[in-house]
matplotlib code that plots the C-alpha trace (Angstrom):
import matplotlib.pyplot as plt

x = [-35.1, -33.6, -32.4, -35.5, -37.8, -35.6, -35.8, -39.6, -40.0, -37.8, -39.5, -42.9, -41.8, -40.1, -43.1, -45.4, -43.2, -42.8, -46.5, -47.0, -44.5, -46.3, -49.6, -48.1, -46.7, -50.1, -51.8, -49.0, -47.9, -44.2, -41.9, -41.7, -38.0, -37.4, -39.5, -36.9, -34.4, -37.0, -38.1, -34.5, -34.1, -37.0, -34.9, -32.2, -33.0, -31.7, -32.7, -36.1, -37.4, -40.2, -40.5, -38.6, -38.6, -36.4, -35.9, -38.1, -38.9, -42.1, -44.3, -45.3, -48.1, -46.6, -45.7, -42.4, -41.4, -42.2, -44.5, -45.4, -48.7, -50.1, -48.1, -49.5, -48.2, -49.4, -47.3, -44.7, -42.3, -40.0, -38.0, -36.6, -39.0, -39.5, -40.0, -43.4, -44.9, -43.6, -44.9, -48.3, -48.6, -47.6, -50.2, -52.8, -52.3, -55.0, -52.8, -51.5, -47.9, -45.9, -42.4, -40.1, -38.2, -35.7, -35.1, -32.7, -33.6, -34.4, -34.7, -35.6, -34.0, -34.8, -32.3, -32.7, -29.8, -27.2, -24.5, -26.3, -27.4, -23.8, -22.6, -25.3, -24.5, -20.7, -21.5, -23.5, -20.7, -18.1, -20.2, -20.2, -23.7, -23.0, -26.7, -27.3, -28.2, -30.0, -33.4, -34.9, -33.1, -35.0, -34.2, -35.6, -36.1, -33.3, -34.3, -31.8, -32.6, -30.4, -30.4, -28.1, -27.4, -29.1, -31.4, -33.0, -35.9, -37.1, -40.4, -41.9, -45.3, -46.5, -50.1, -50.8, -48.1, -45.2, -42.0, -39.5, -38.9, -39.1, -35.3, -34.7, -37.3, -35.5, -32.2, -33.5, -35.2, -31.9, -30.1, -32.9, -32.7, -28.9, -29.4, -32.0, -29.6, -26.9, -29.5, -30.4, -26.8, -26.1, -29.2, -28.2, -24.7, -26.2, -28.6, -26.0, -23.4, -26.1, -27.3, -23.7, -22.6, -25.6, -26.9, -23.3, -23.4, -26.4]
y = [17.2, 20.6, 21.4, 23.4, 20.5, 18.1, 20.3, 20.6, 16.9, 16.1, 18.7, 17.2, 13.7, 14.6, 16.5, 13.6, 11.1, 13.5, 13.9, 10.1, 9.5, 11.9, 10.2, 6.8, 8.1, 9.5, 6.1, 4.1, 2.4, 3.3, 1.3, 3.6, 3.1, 4.6, 7.8, 10.1, 9.2, 9.4, 12.9, 14.1, 12.7, 14.9, 18.0, 17.0, 18.9, 16.4, 13.1, 11.6, 8.2, 6.3, 3.2, 1.5, -1.3, -1.6, -5.4, -8.2, -11.8, -13.2, -16.1, -15.9, -17.8, -18.6, -21.3, -23.2, -20.2, -17.5, -16.1, -12.5, -12.6, -15.3, -14.5, -12.9, -12.1, -14.5, -12.8, -10.0, -9.2, -6.1, -7.5, -10.8, -13.6, -16.5, -20.2, -20.2, -17.4, -18.8, -22.3, -20.9, -18.7, -21.5, -23.9, -21.2, -20.6, -21.6, -21.4, -24.7, -23.6, -21.3, -20.0, -18.5, -15.5, -13.0, -9.8, -6.9, -3.3, -1.8, 1.7, 3.2, 6.6, 9.0, 11.4, 14.1, 13.0, 10.3, 12.3, 12.3, 8.7, 7.6, 9.5, 7.8, 4.4, 4.9, 5.9, 2.7, 0.5, 2.2, 1.5, -2.2, -2.4, -4.4, -5.0, -1.5, -0.5, 1.9, 0.4, 3.4, 5.8, 8.7, 12.4, 13.9, 10.5, 8.0, 5.4, 3.3, 0.2, -0.2, -3.2, -5.4, -9.2, -10.6, -13.0, -16.4, -18.2, -21.7, -23.6, -24.6, -26.0, -27.8, -29.0, -28.0, -30.2, -28.8, -29.9, -29.3, -30.6, -28.3, -28.6, -27.4, -24.7, -23.4, -23.5, -21.4, -18.9, -18.5, -17.8, -15.4, -13.4, -13.1, -11.8, -9.3, -8.1, -7.5, -5.9, -3.3, -2.5, -1.9, 0.1, 2.5, 2.8, 3.5, 6.1, 8.1, 7.9, 8.8, 11.9, 13.0, 12.7, 14.0, 16.7, 18.1, 18.7, 21.0]
z = [-24.0, -23.0, -19.5, -18.6, -19.6, -17.6, -14.5, -14.9, -15.2, -12.3, -10.0, -10.9, -10.2, -6.9, -5.7, -6.6, -4.7, -1.7, -1.5, -1.8, 1.0, 3.3, 2.6, 3.2, 6.6, 7.5, 6.8, 8.6, 5.4, 5.9, 8.2, 11.3, 11.7, 8.3, 8.7, 10.1, 7.3, 4.5, 5.6, 5.6, 2.1, 1.0, 1.9, -0.6, -3.8, -6.3, -4.8, -3.8, -2.6, -4.2, -2.0, 0.8, 3.4, 6.5, 6.1, 7.3, 8.0, 6.4, 5.6, 2.0, 0.3, -3.1, -5.6, -6.3, -8.6, -6.1, -8.7, -7.6, -9.5, -7.2, -4.0, -0.9, 2.5, 5.2, 7.9, 8.0, 10.9, 10.7, 13.6, 15.0, 15.6, 17.9, 17.1, 18.9, 16.8, 13.5, 14.3, 15.4, 12.3, 10.1, 11.6, 11.4, 7.6, 5.3, 2.2, 0.9, 0.2, 2.5, 2.1, 4.8, 3.7, 5.1, 3.1, 3.6, 3.6, 0.2, -1.1, -4.5, -5.0, -7.8, -9.4, -12.0, -14.4, -15.0, -13.3, -9.9, -10.4, -11.1, -8.0, -5.8, -7.3, -6.6, -3.0, -2.4, -3.9, -1.8, 1.3, 0.3, -1.1, -4.2, -4.9, -6.2, -9.7, -12.0, -13.0, -14.8, -17.0, -18.5, -18.6, -15.4, -13.8, -12.9, -10.4, -8.4, -6.4, -3.4, -1.1, 1.0, 1.0, 4.1, 2.2, 2.8, 1.1, 1.5, 1.5, 4.8, 3.7, 0.6, 0.0, 3.6, 5.0, 7.0, 5.4, 8.2, 11.7, 14.8, 15.2, 11.6, 12.0, 15.1, 13.2, 10.3, 12.7, 14.5, 11.2, 10.1, 13.3, 12.9, 9.4, 10.7, 13.3, 10.7, 8.4, 11.0, 11.8, 8.1, 7.7, 10.5, 9.0, 5.5, 6.7, 8.6, 5.8, 3.1, 4.9, 5.9, 2.3, 0.3, 2.7, 2.9, -0.8, -0.7]

ax = plt.figure().add_subplot(projection="3d")
ax.plot(x, y, z, "-o")
ax.set_aspect("equal")
plt.show()
């Protein structure tokens, strides 16, 4: 693919994802805390975002393998949680199996070529985000997945029976909340460093 074709493909892909982001913002499908950052990223000519999450705690209806095809969100919280709300939401679930999960922030960034993708990857690694990698590699469309390491996953309910005691549930909620605090600290650091580095280039 020649350079003109690569440019055309990239510009088309970036425009599509920029429009999709604005539609998602308008319909409140984007985490509010991320909106200022994502809008700034759209101003960077050689980078775009395709999807994102600020980090969350959730109750997930799934099976022992966390099979995405049959999984569904019972509850999602993009913040710290309390024992009372988790216990109430767990009791109120009609699903037979429920997992408790904590996930870090995640971004999917697009770049025009390998050179820019490699630069973005090196930036993430230098910032300590070891869970970053190129997941799509085509001329005009390189996609990177970038996430952190605040993660937890364990079953709380099987065959409609709660598997853990209240004391243990309080313990894992405390650990999950600490992970979420760290997640938001790292998210803020990442956003500021990202814009400082990549907007300075343009």
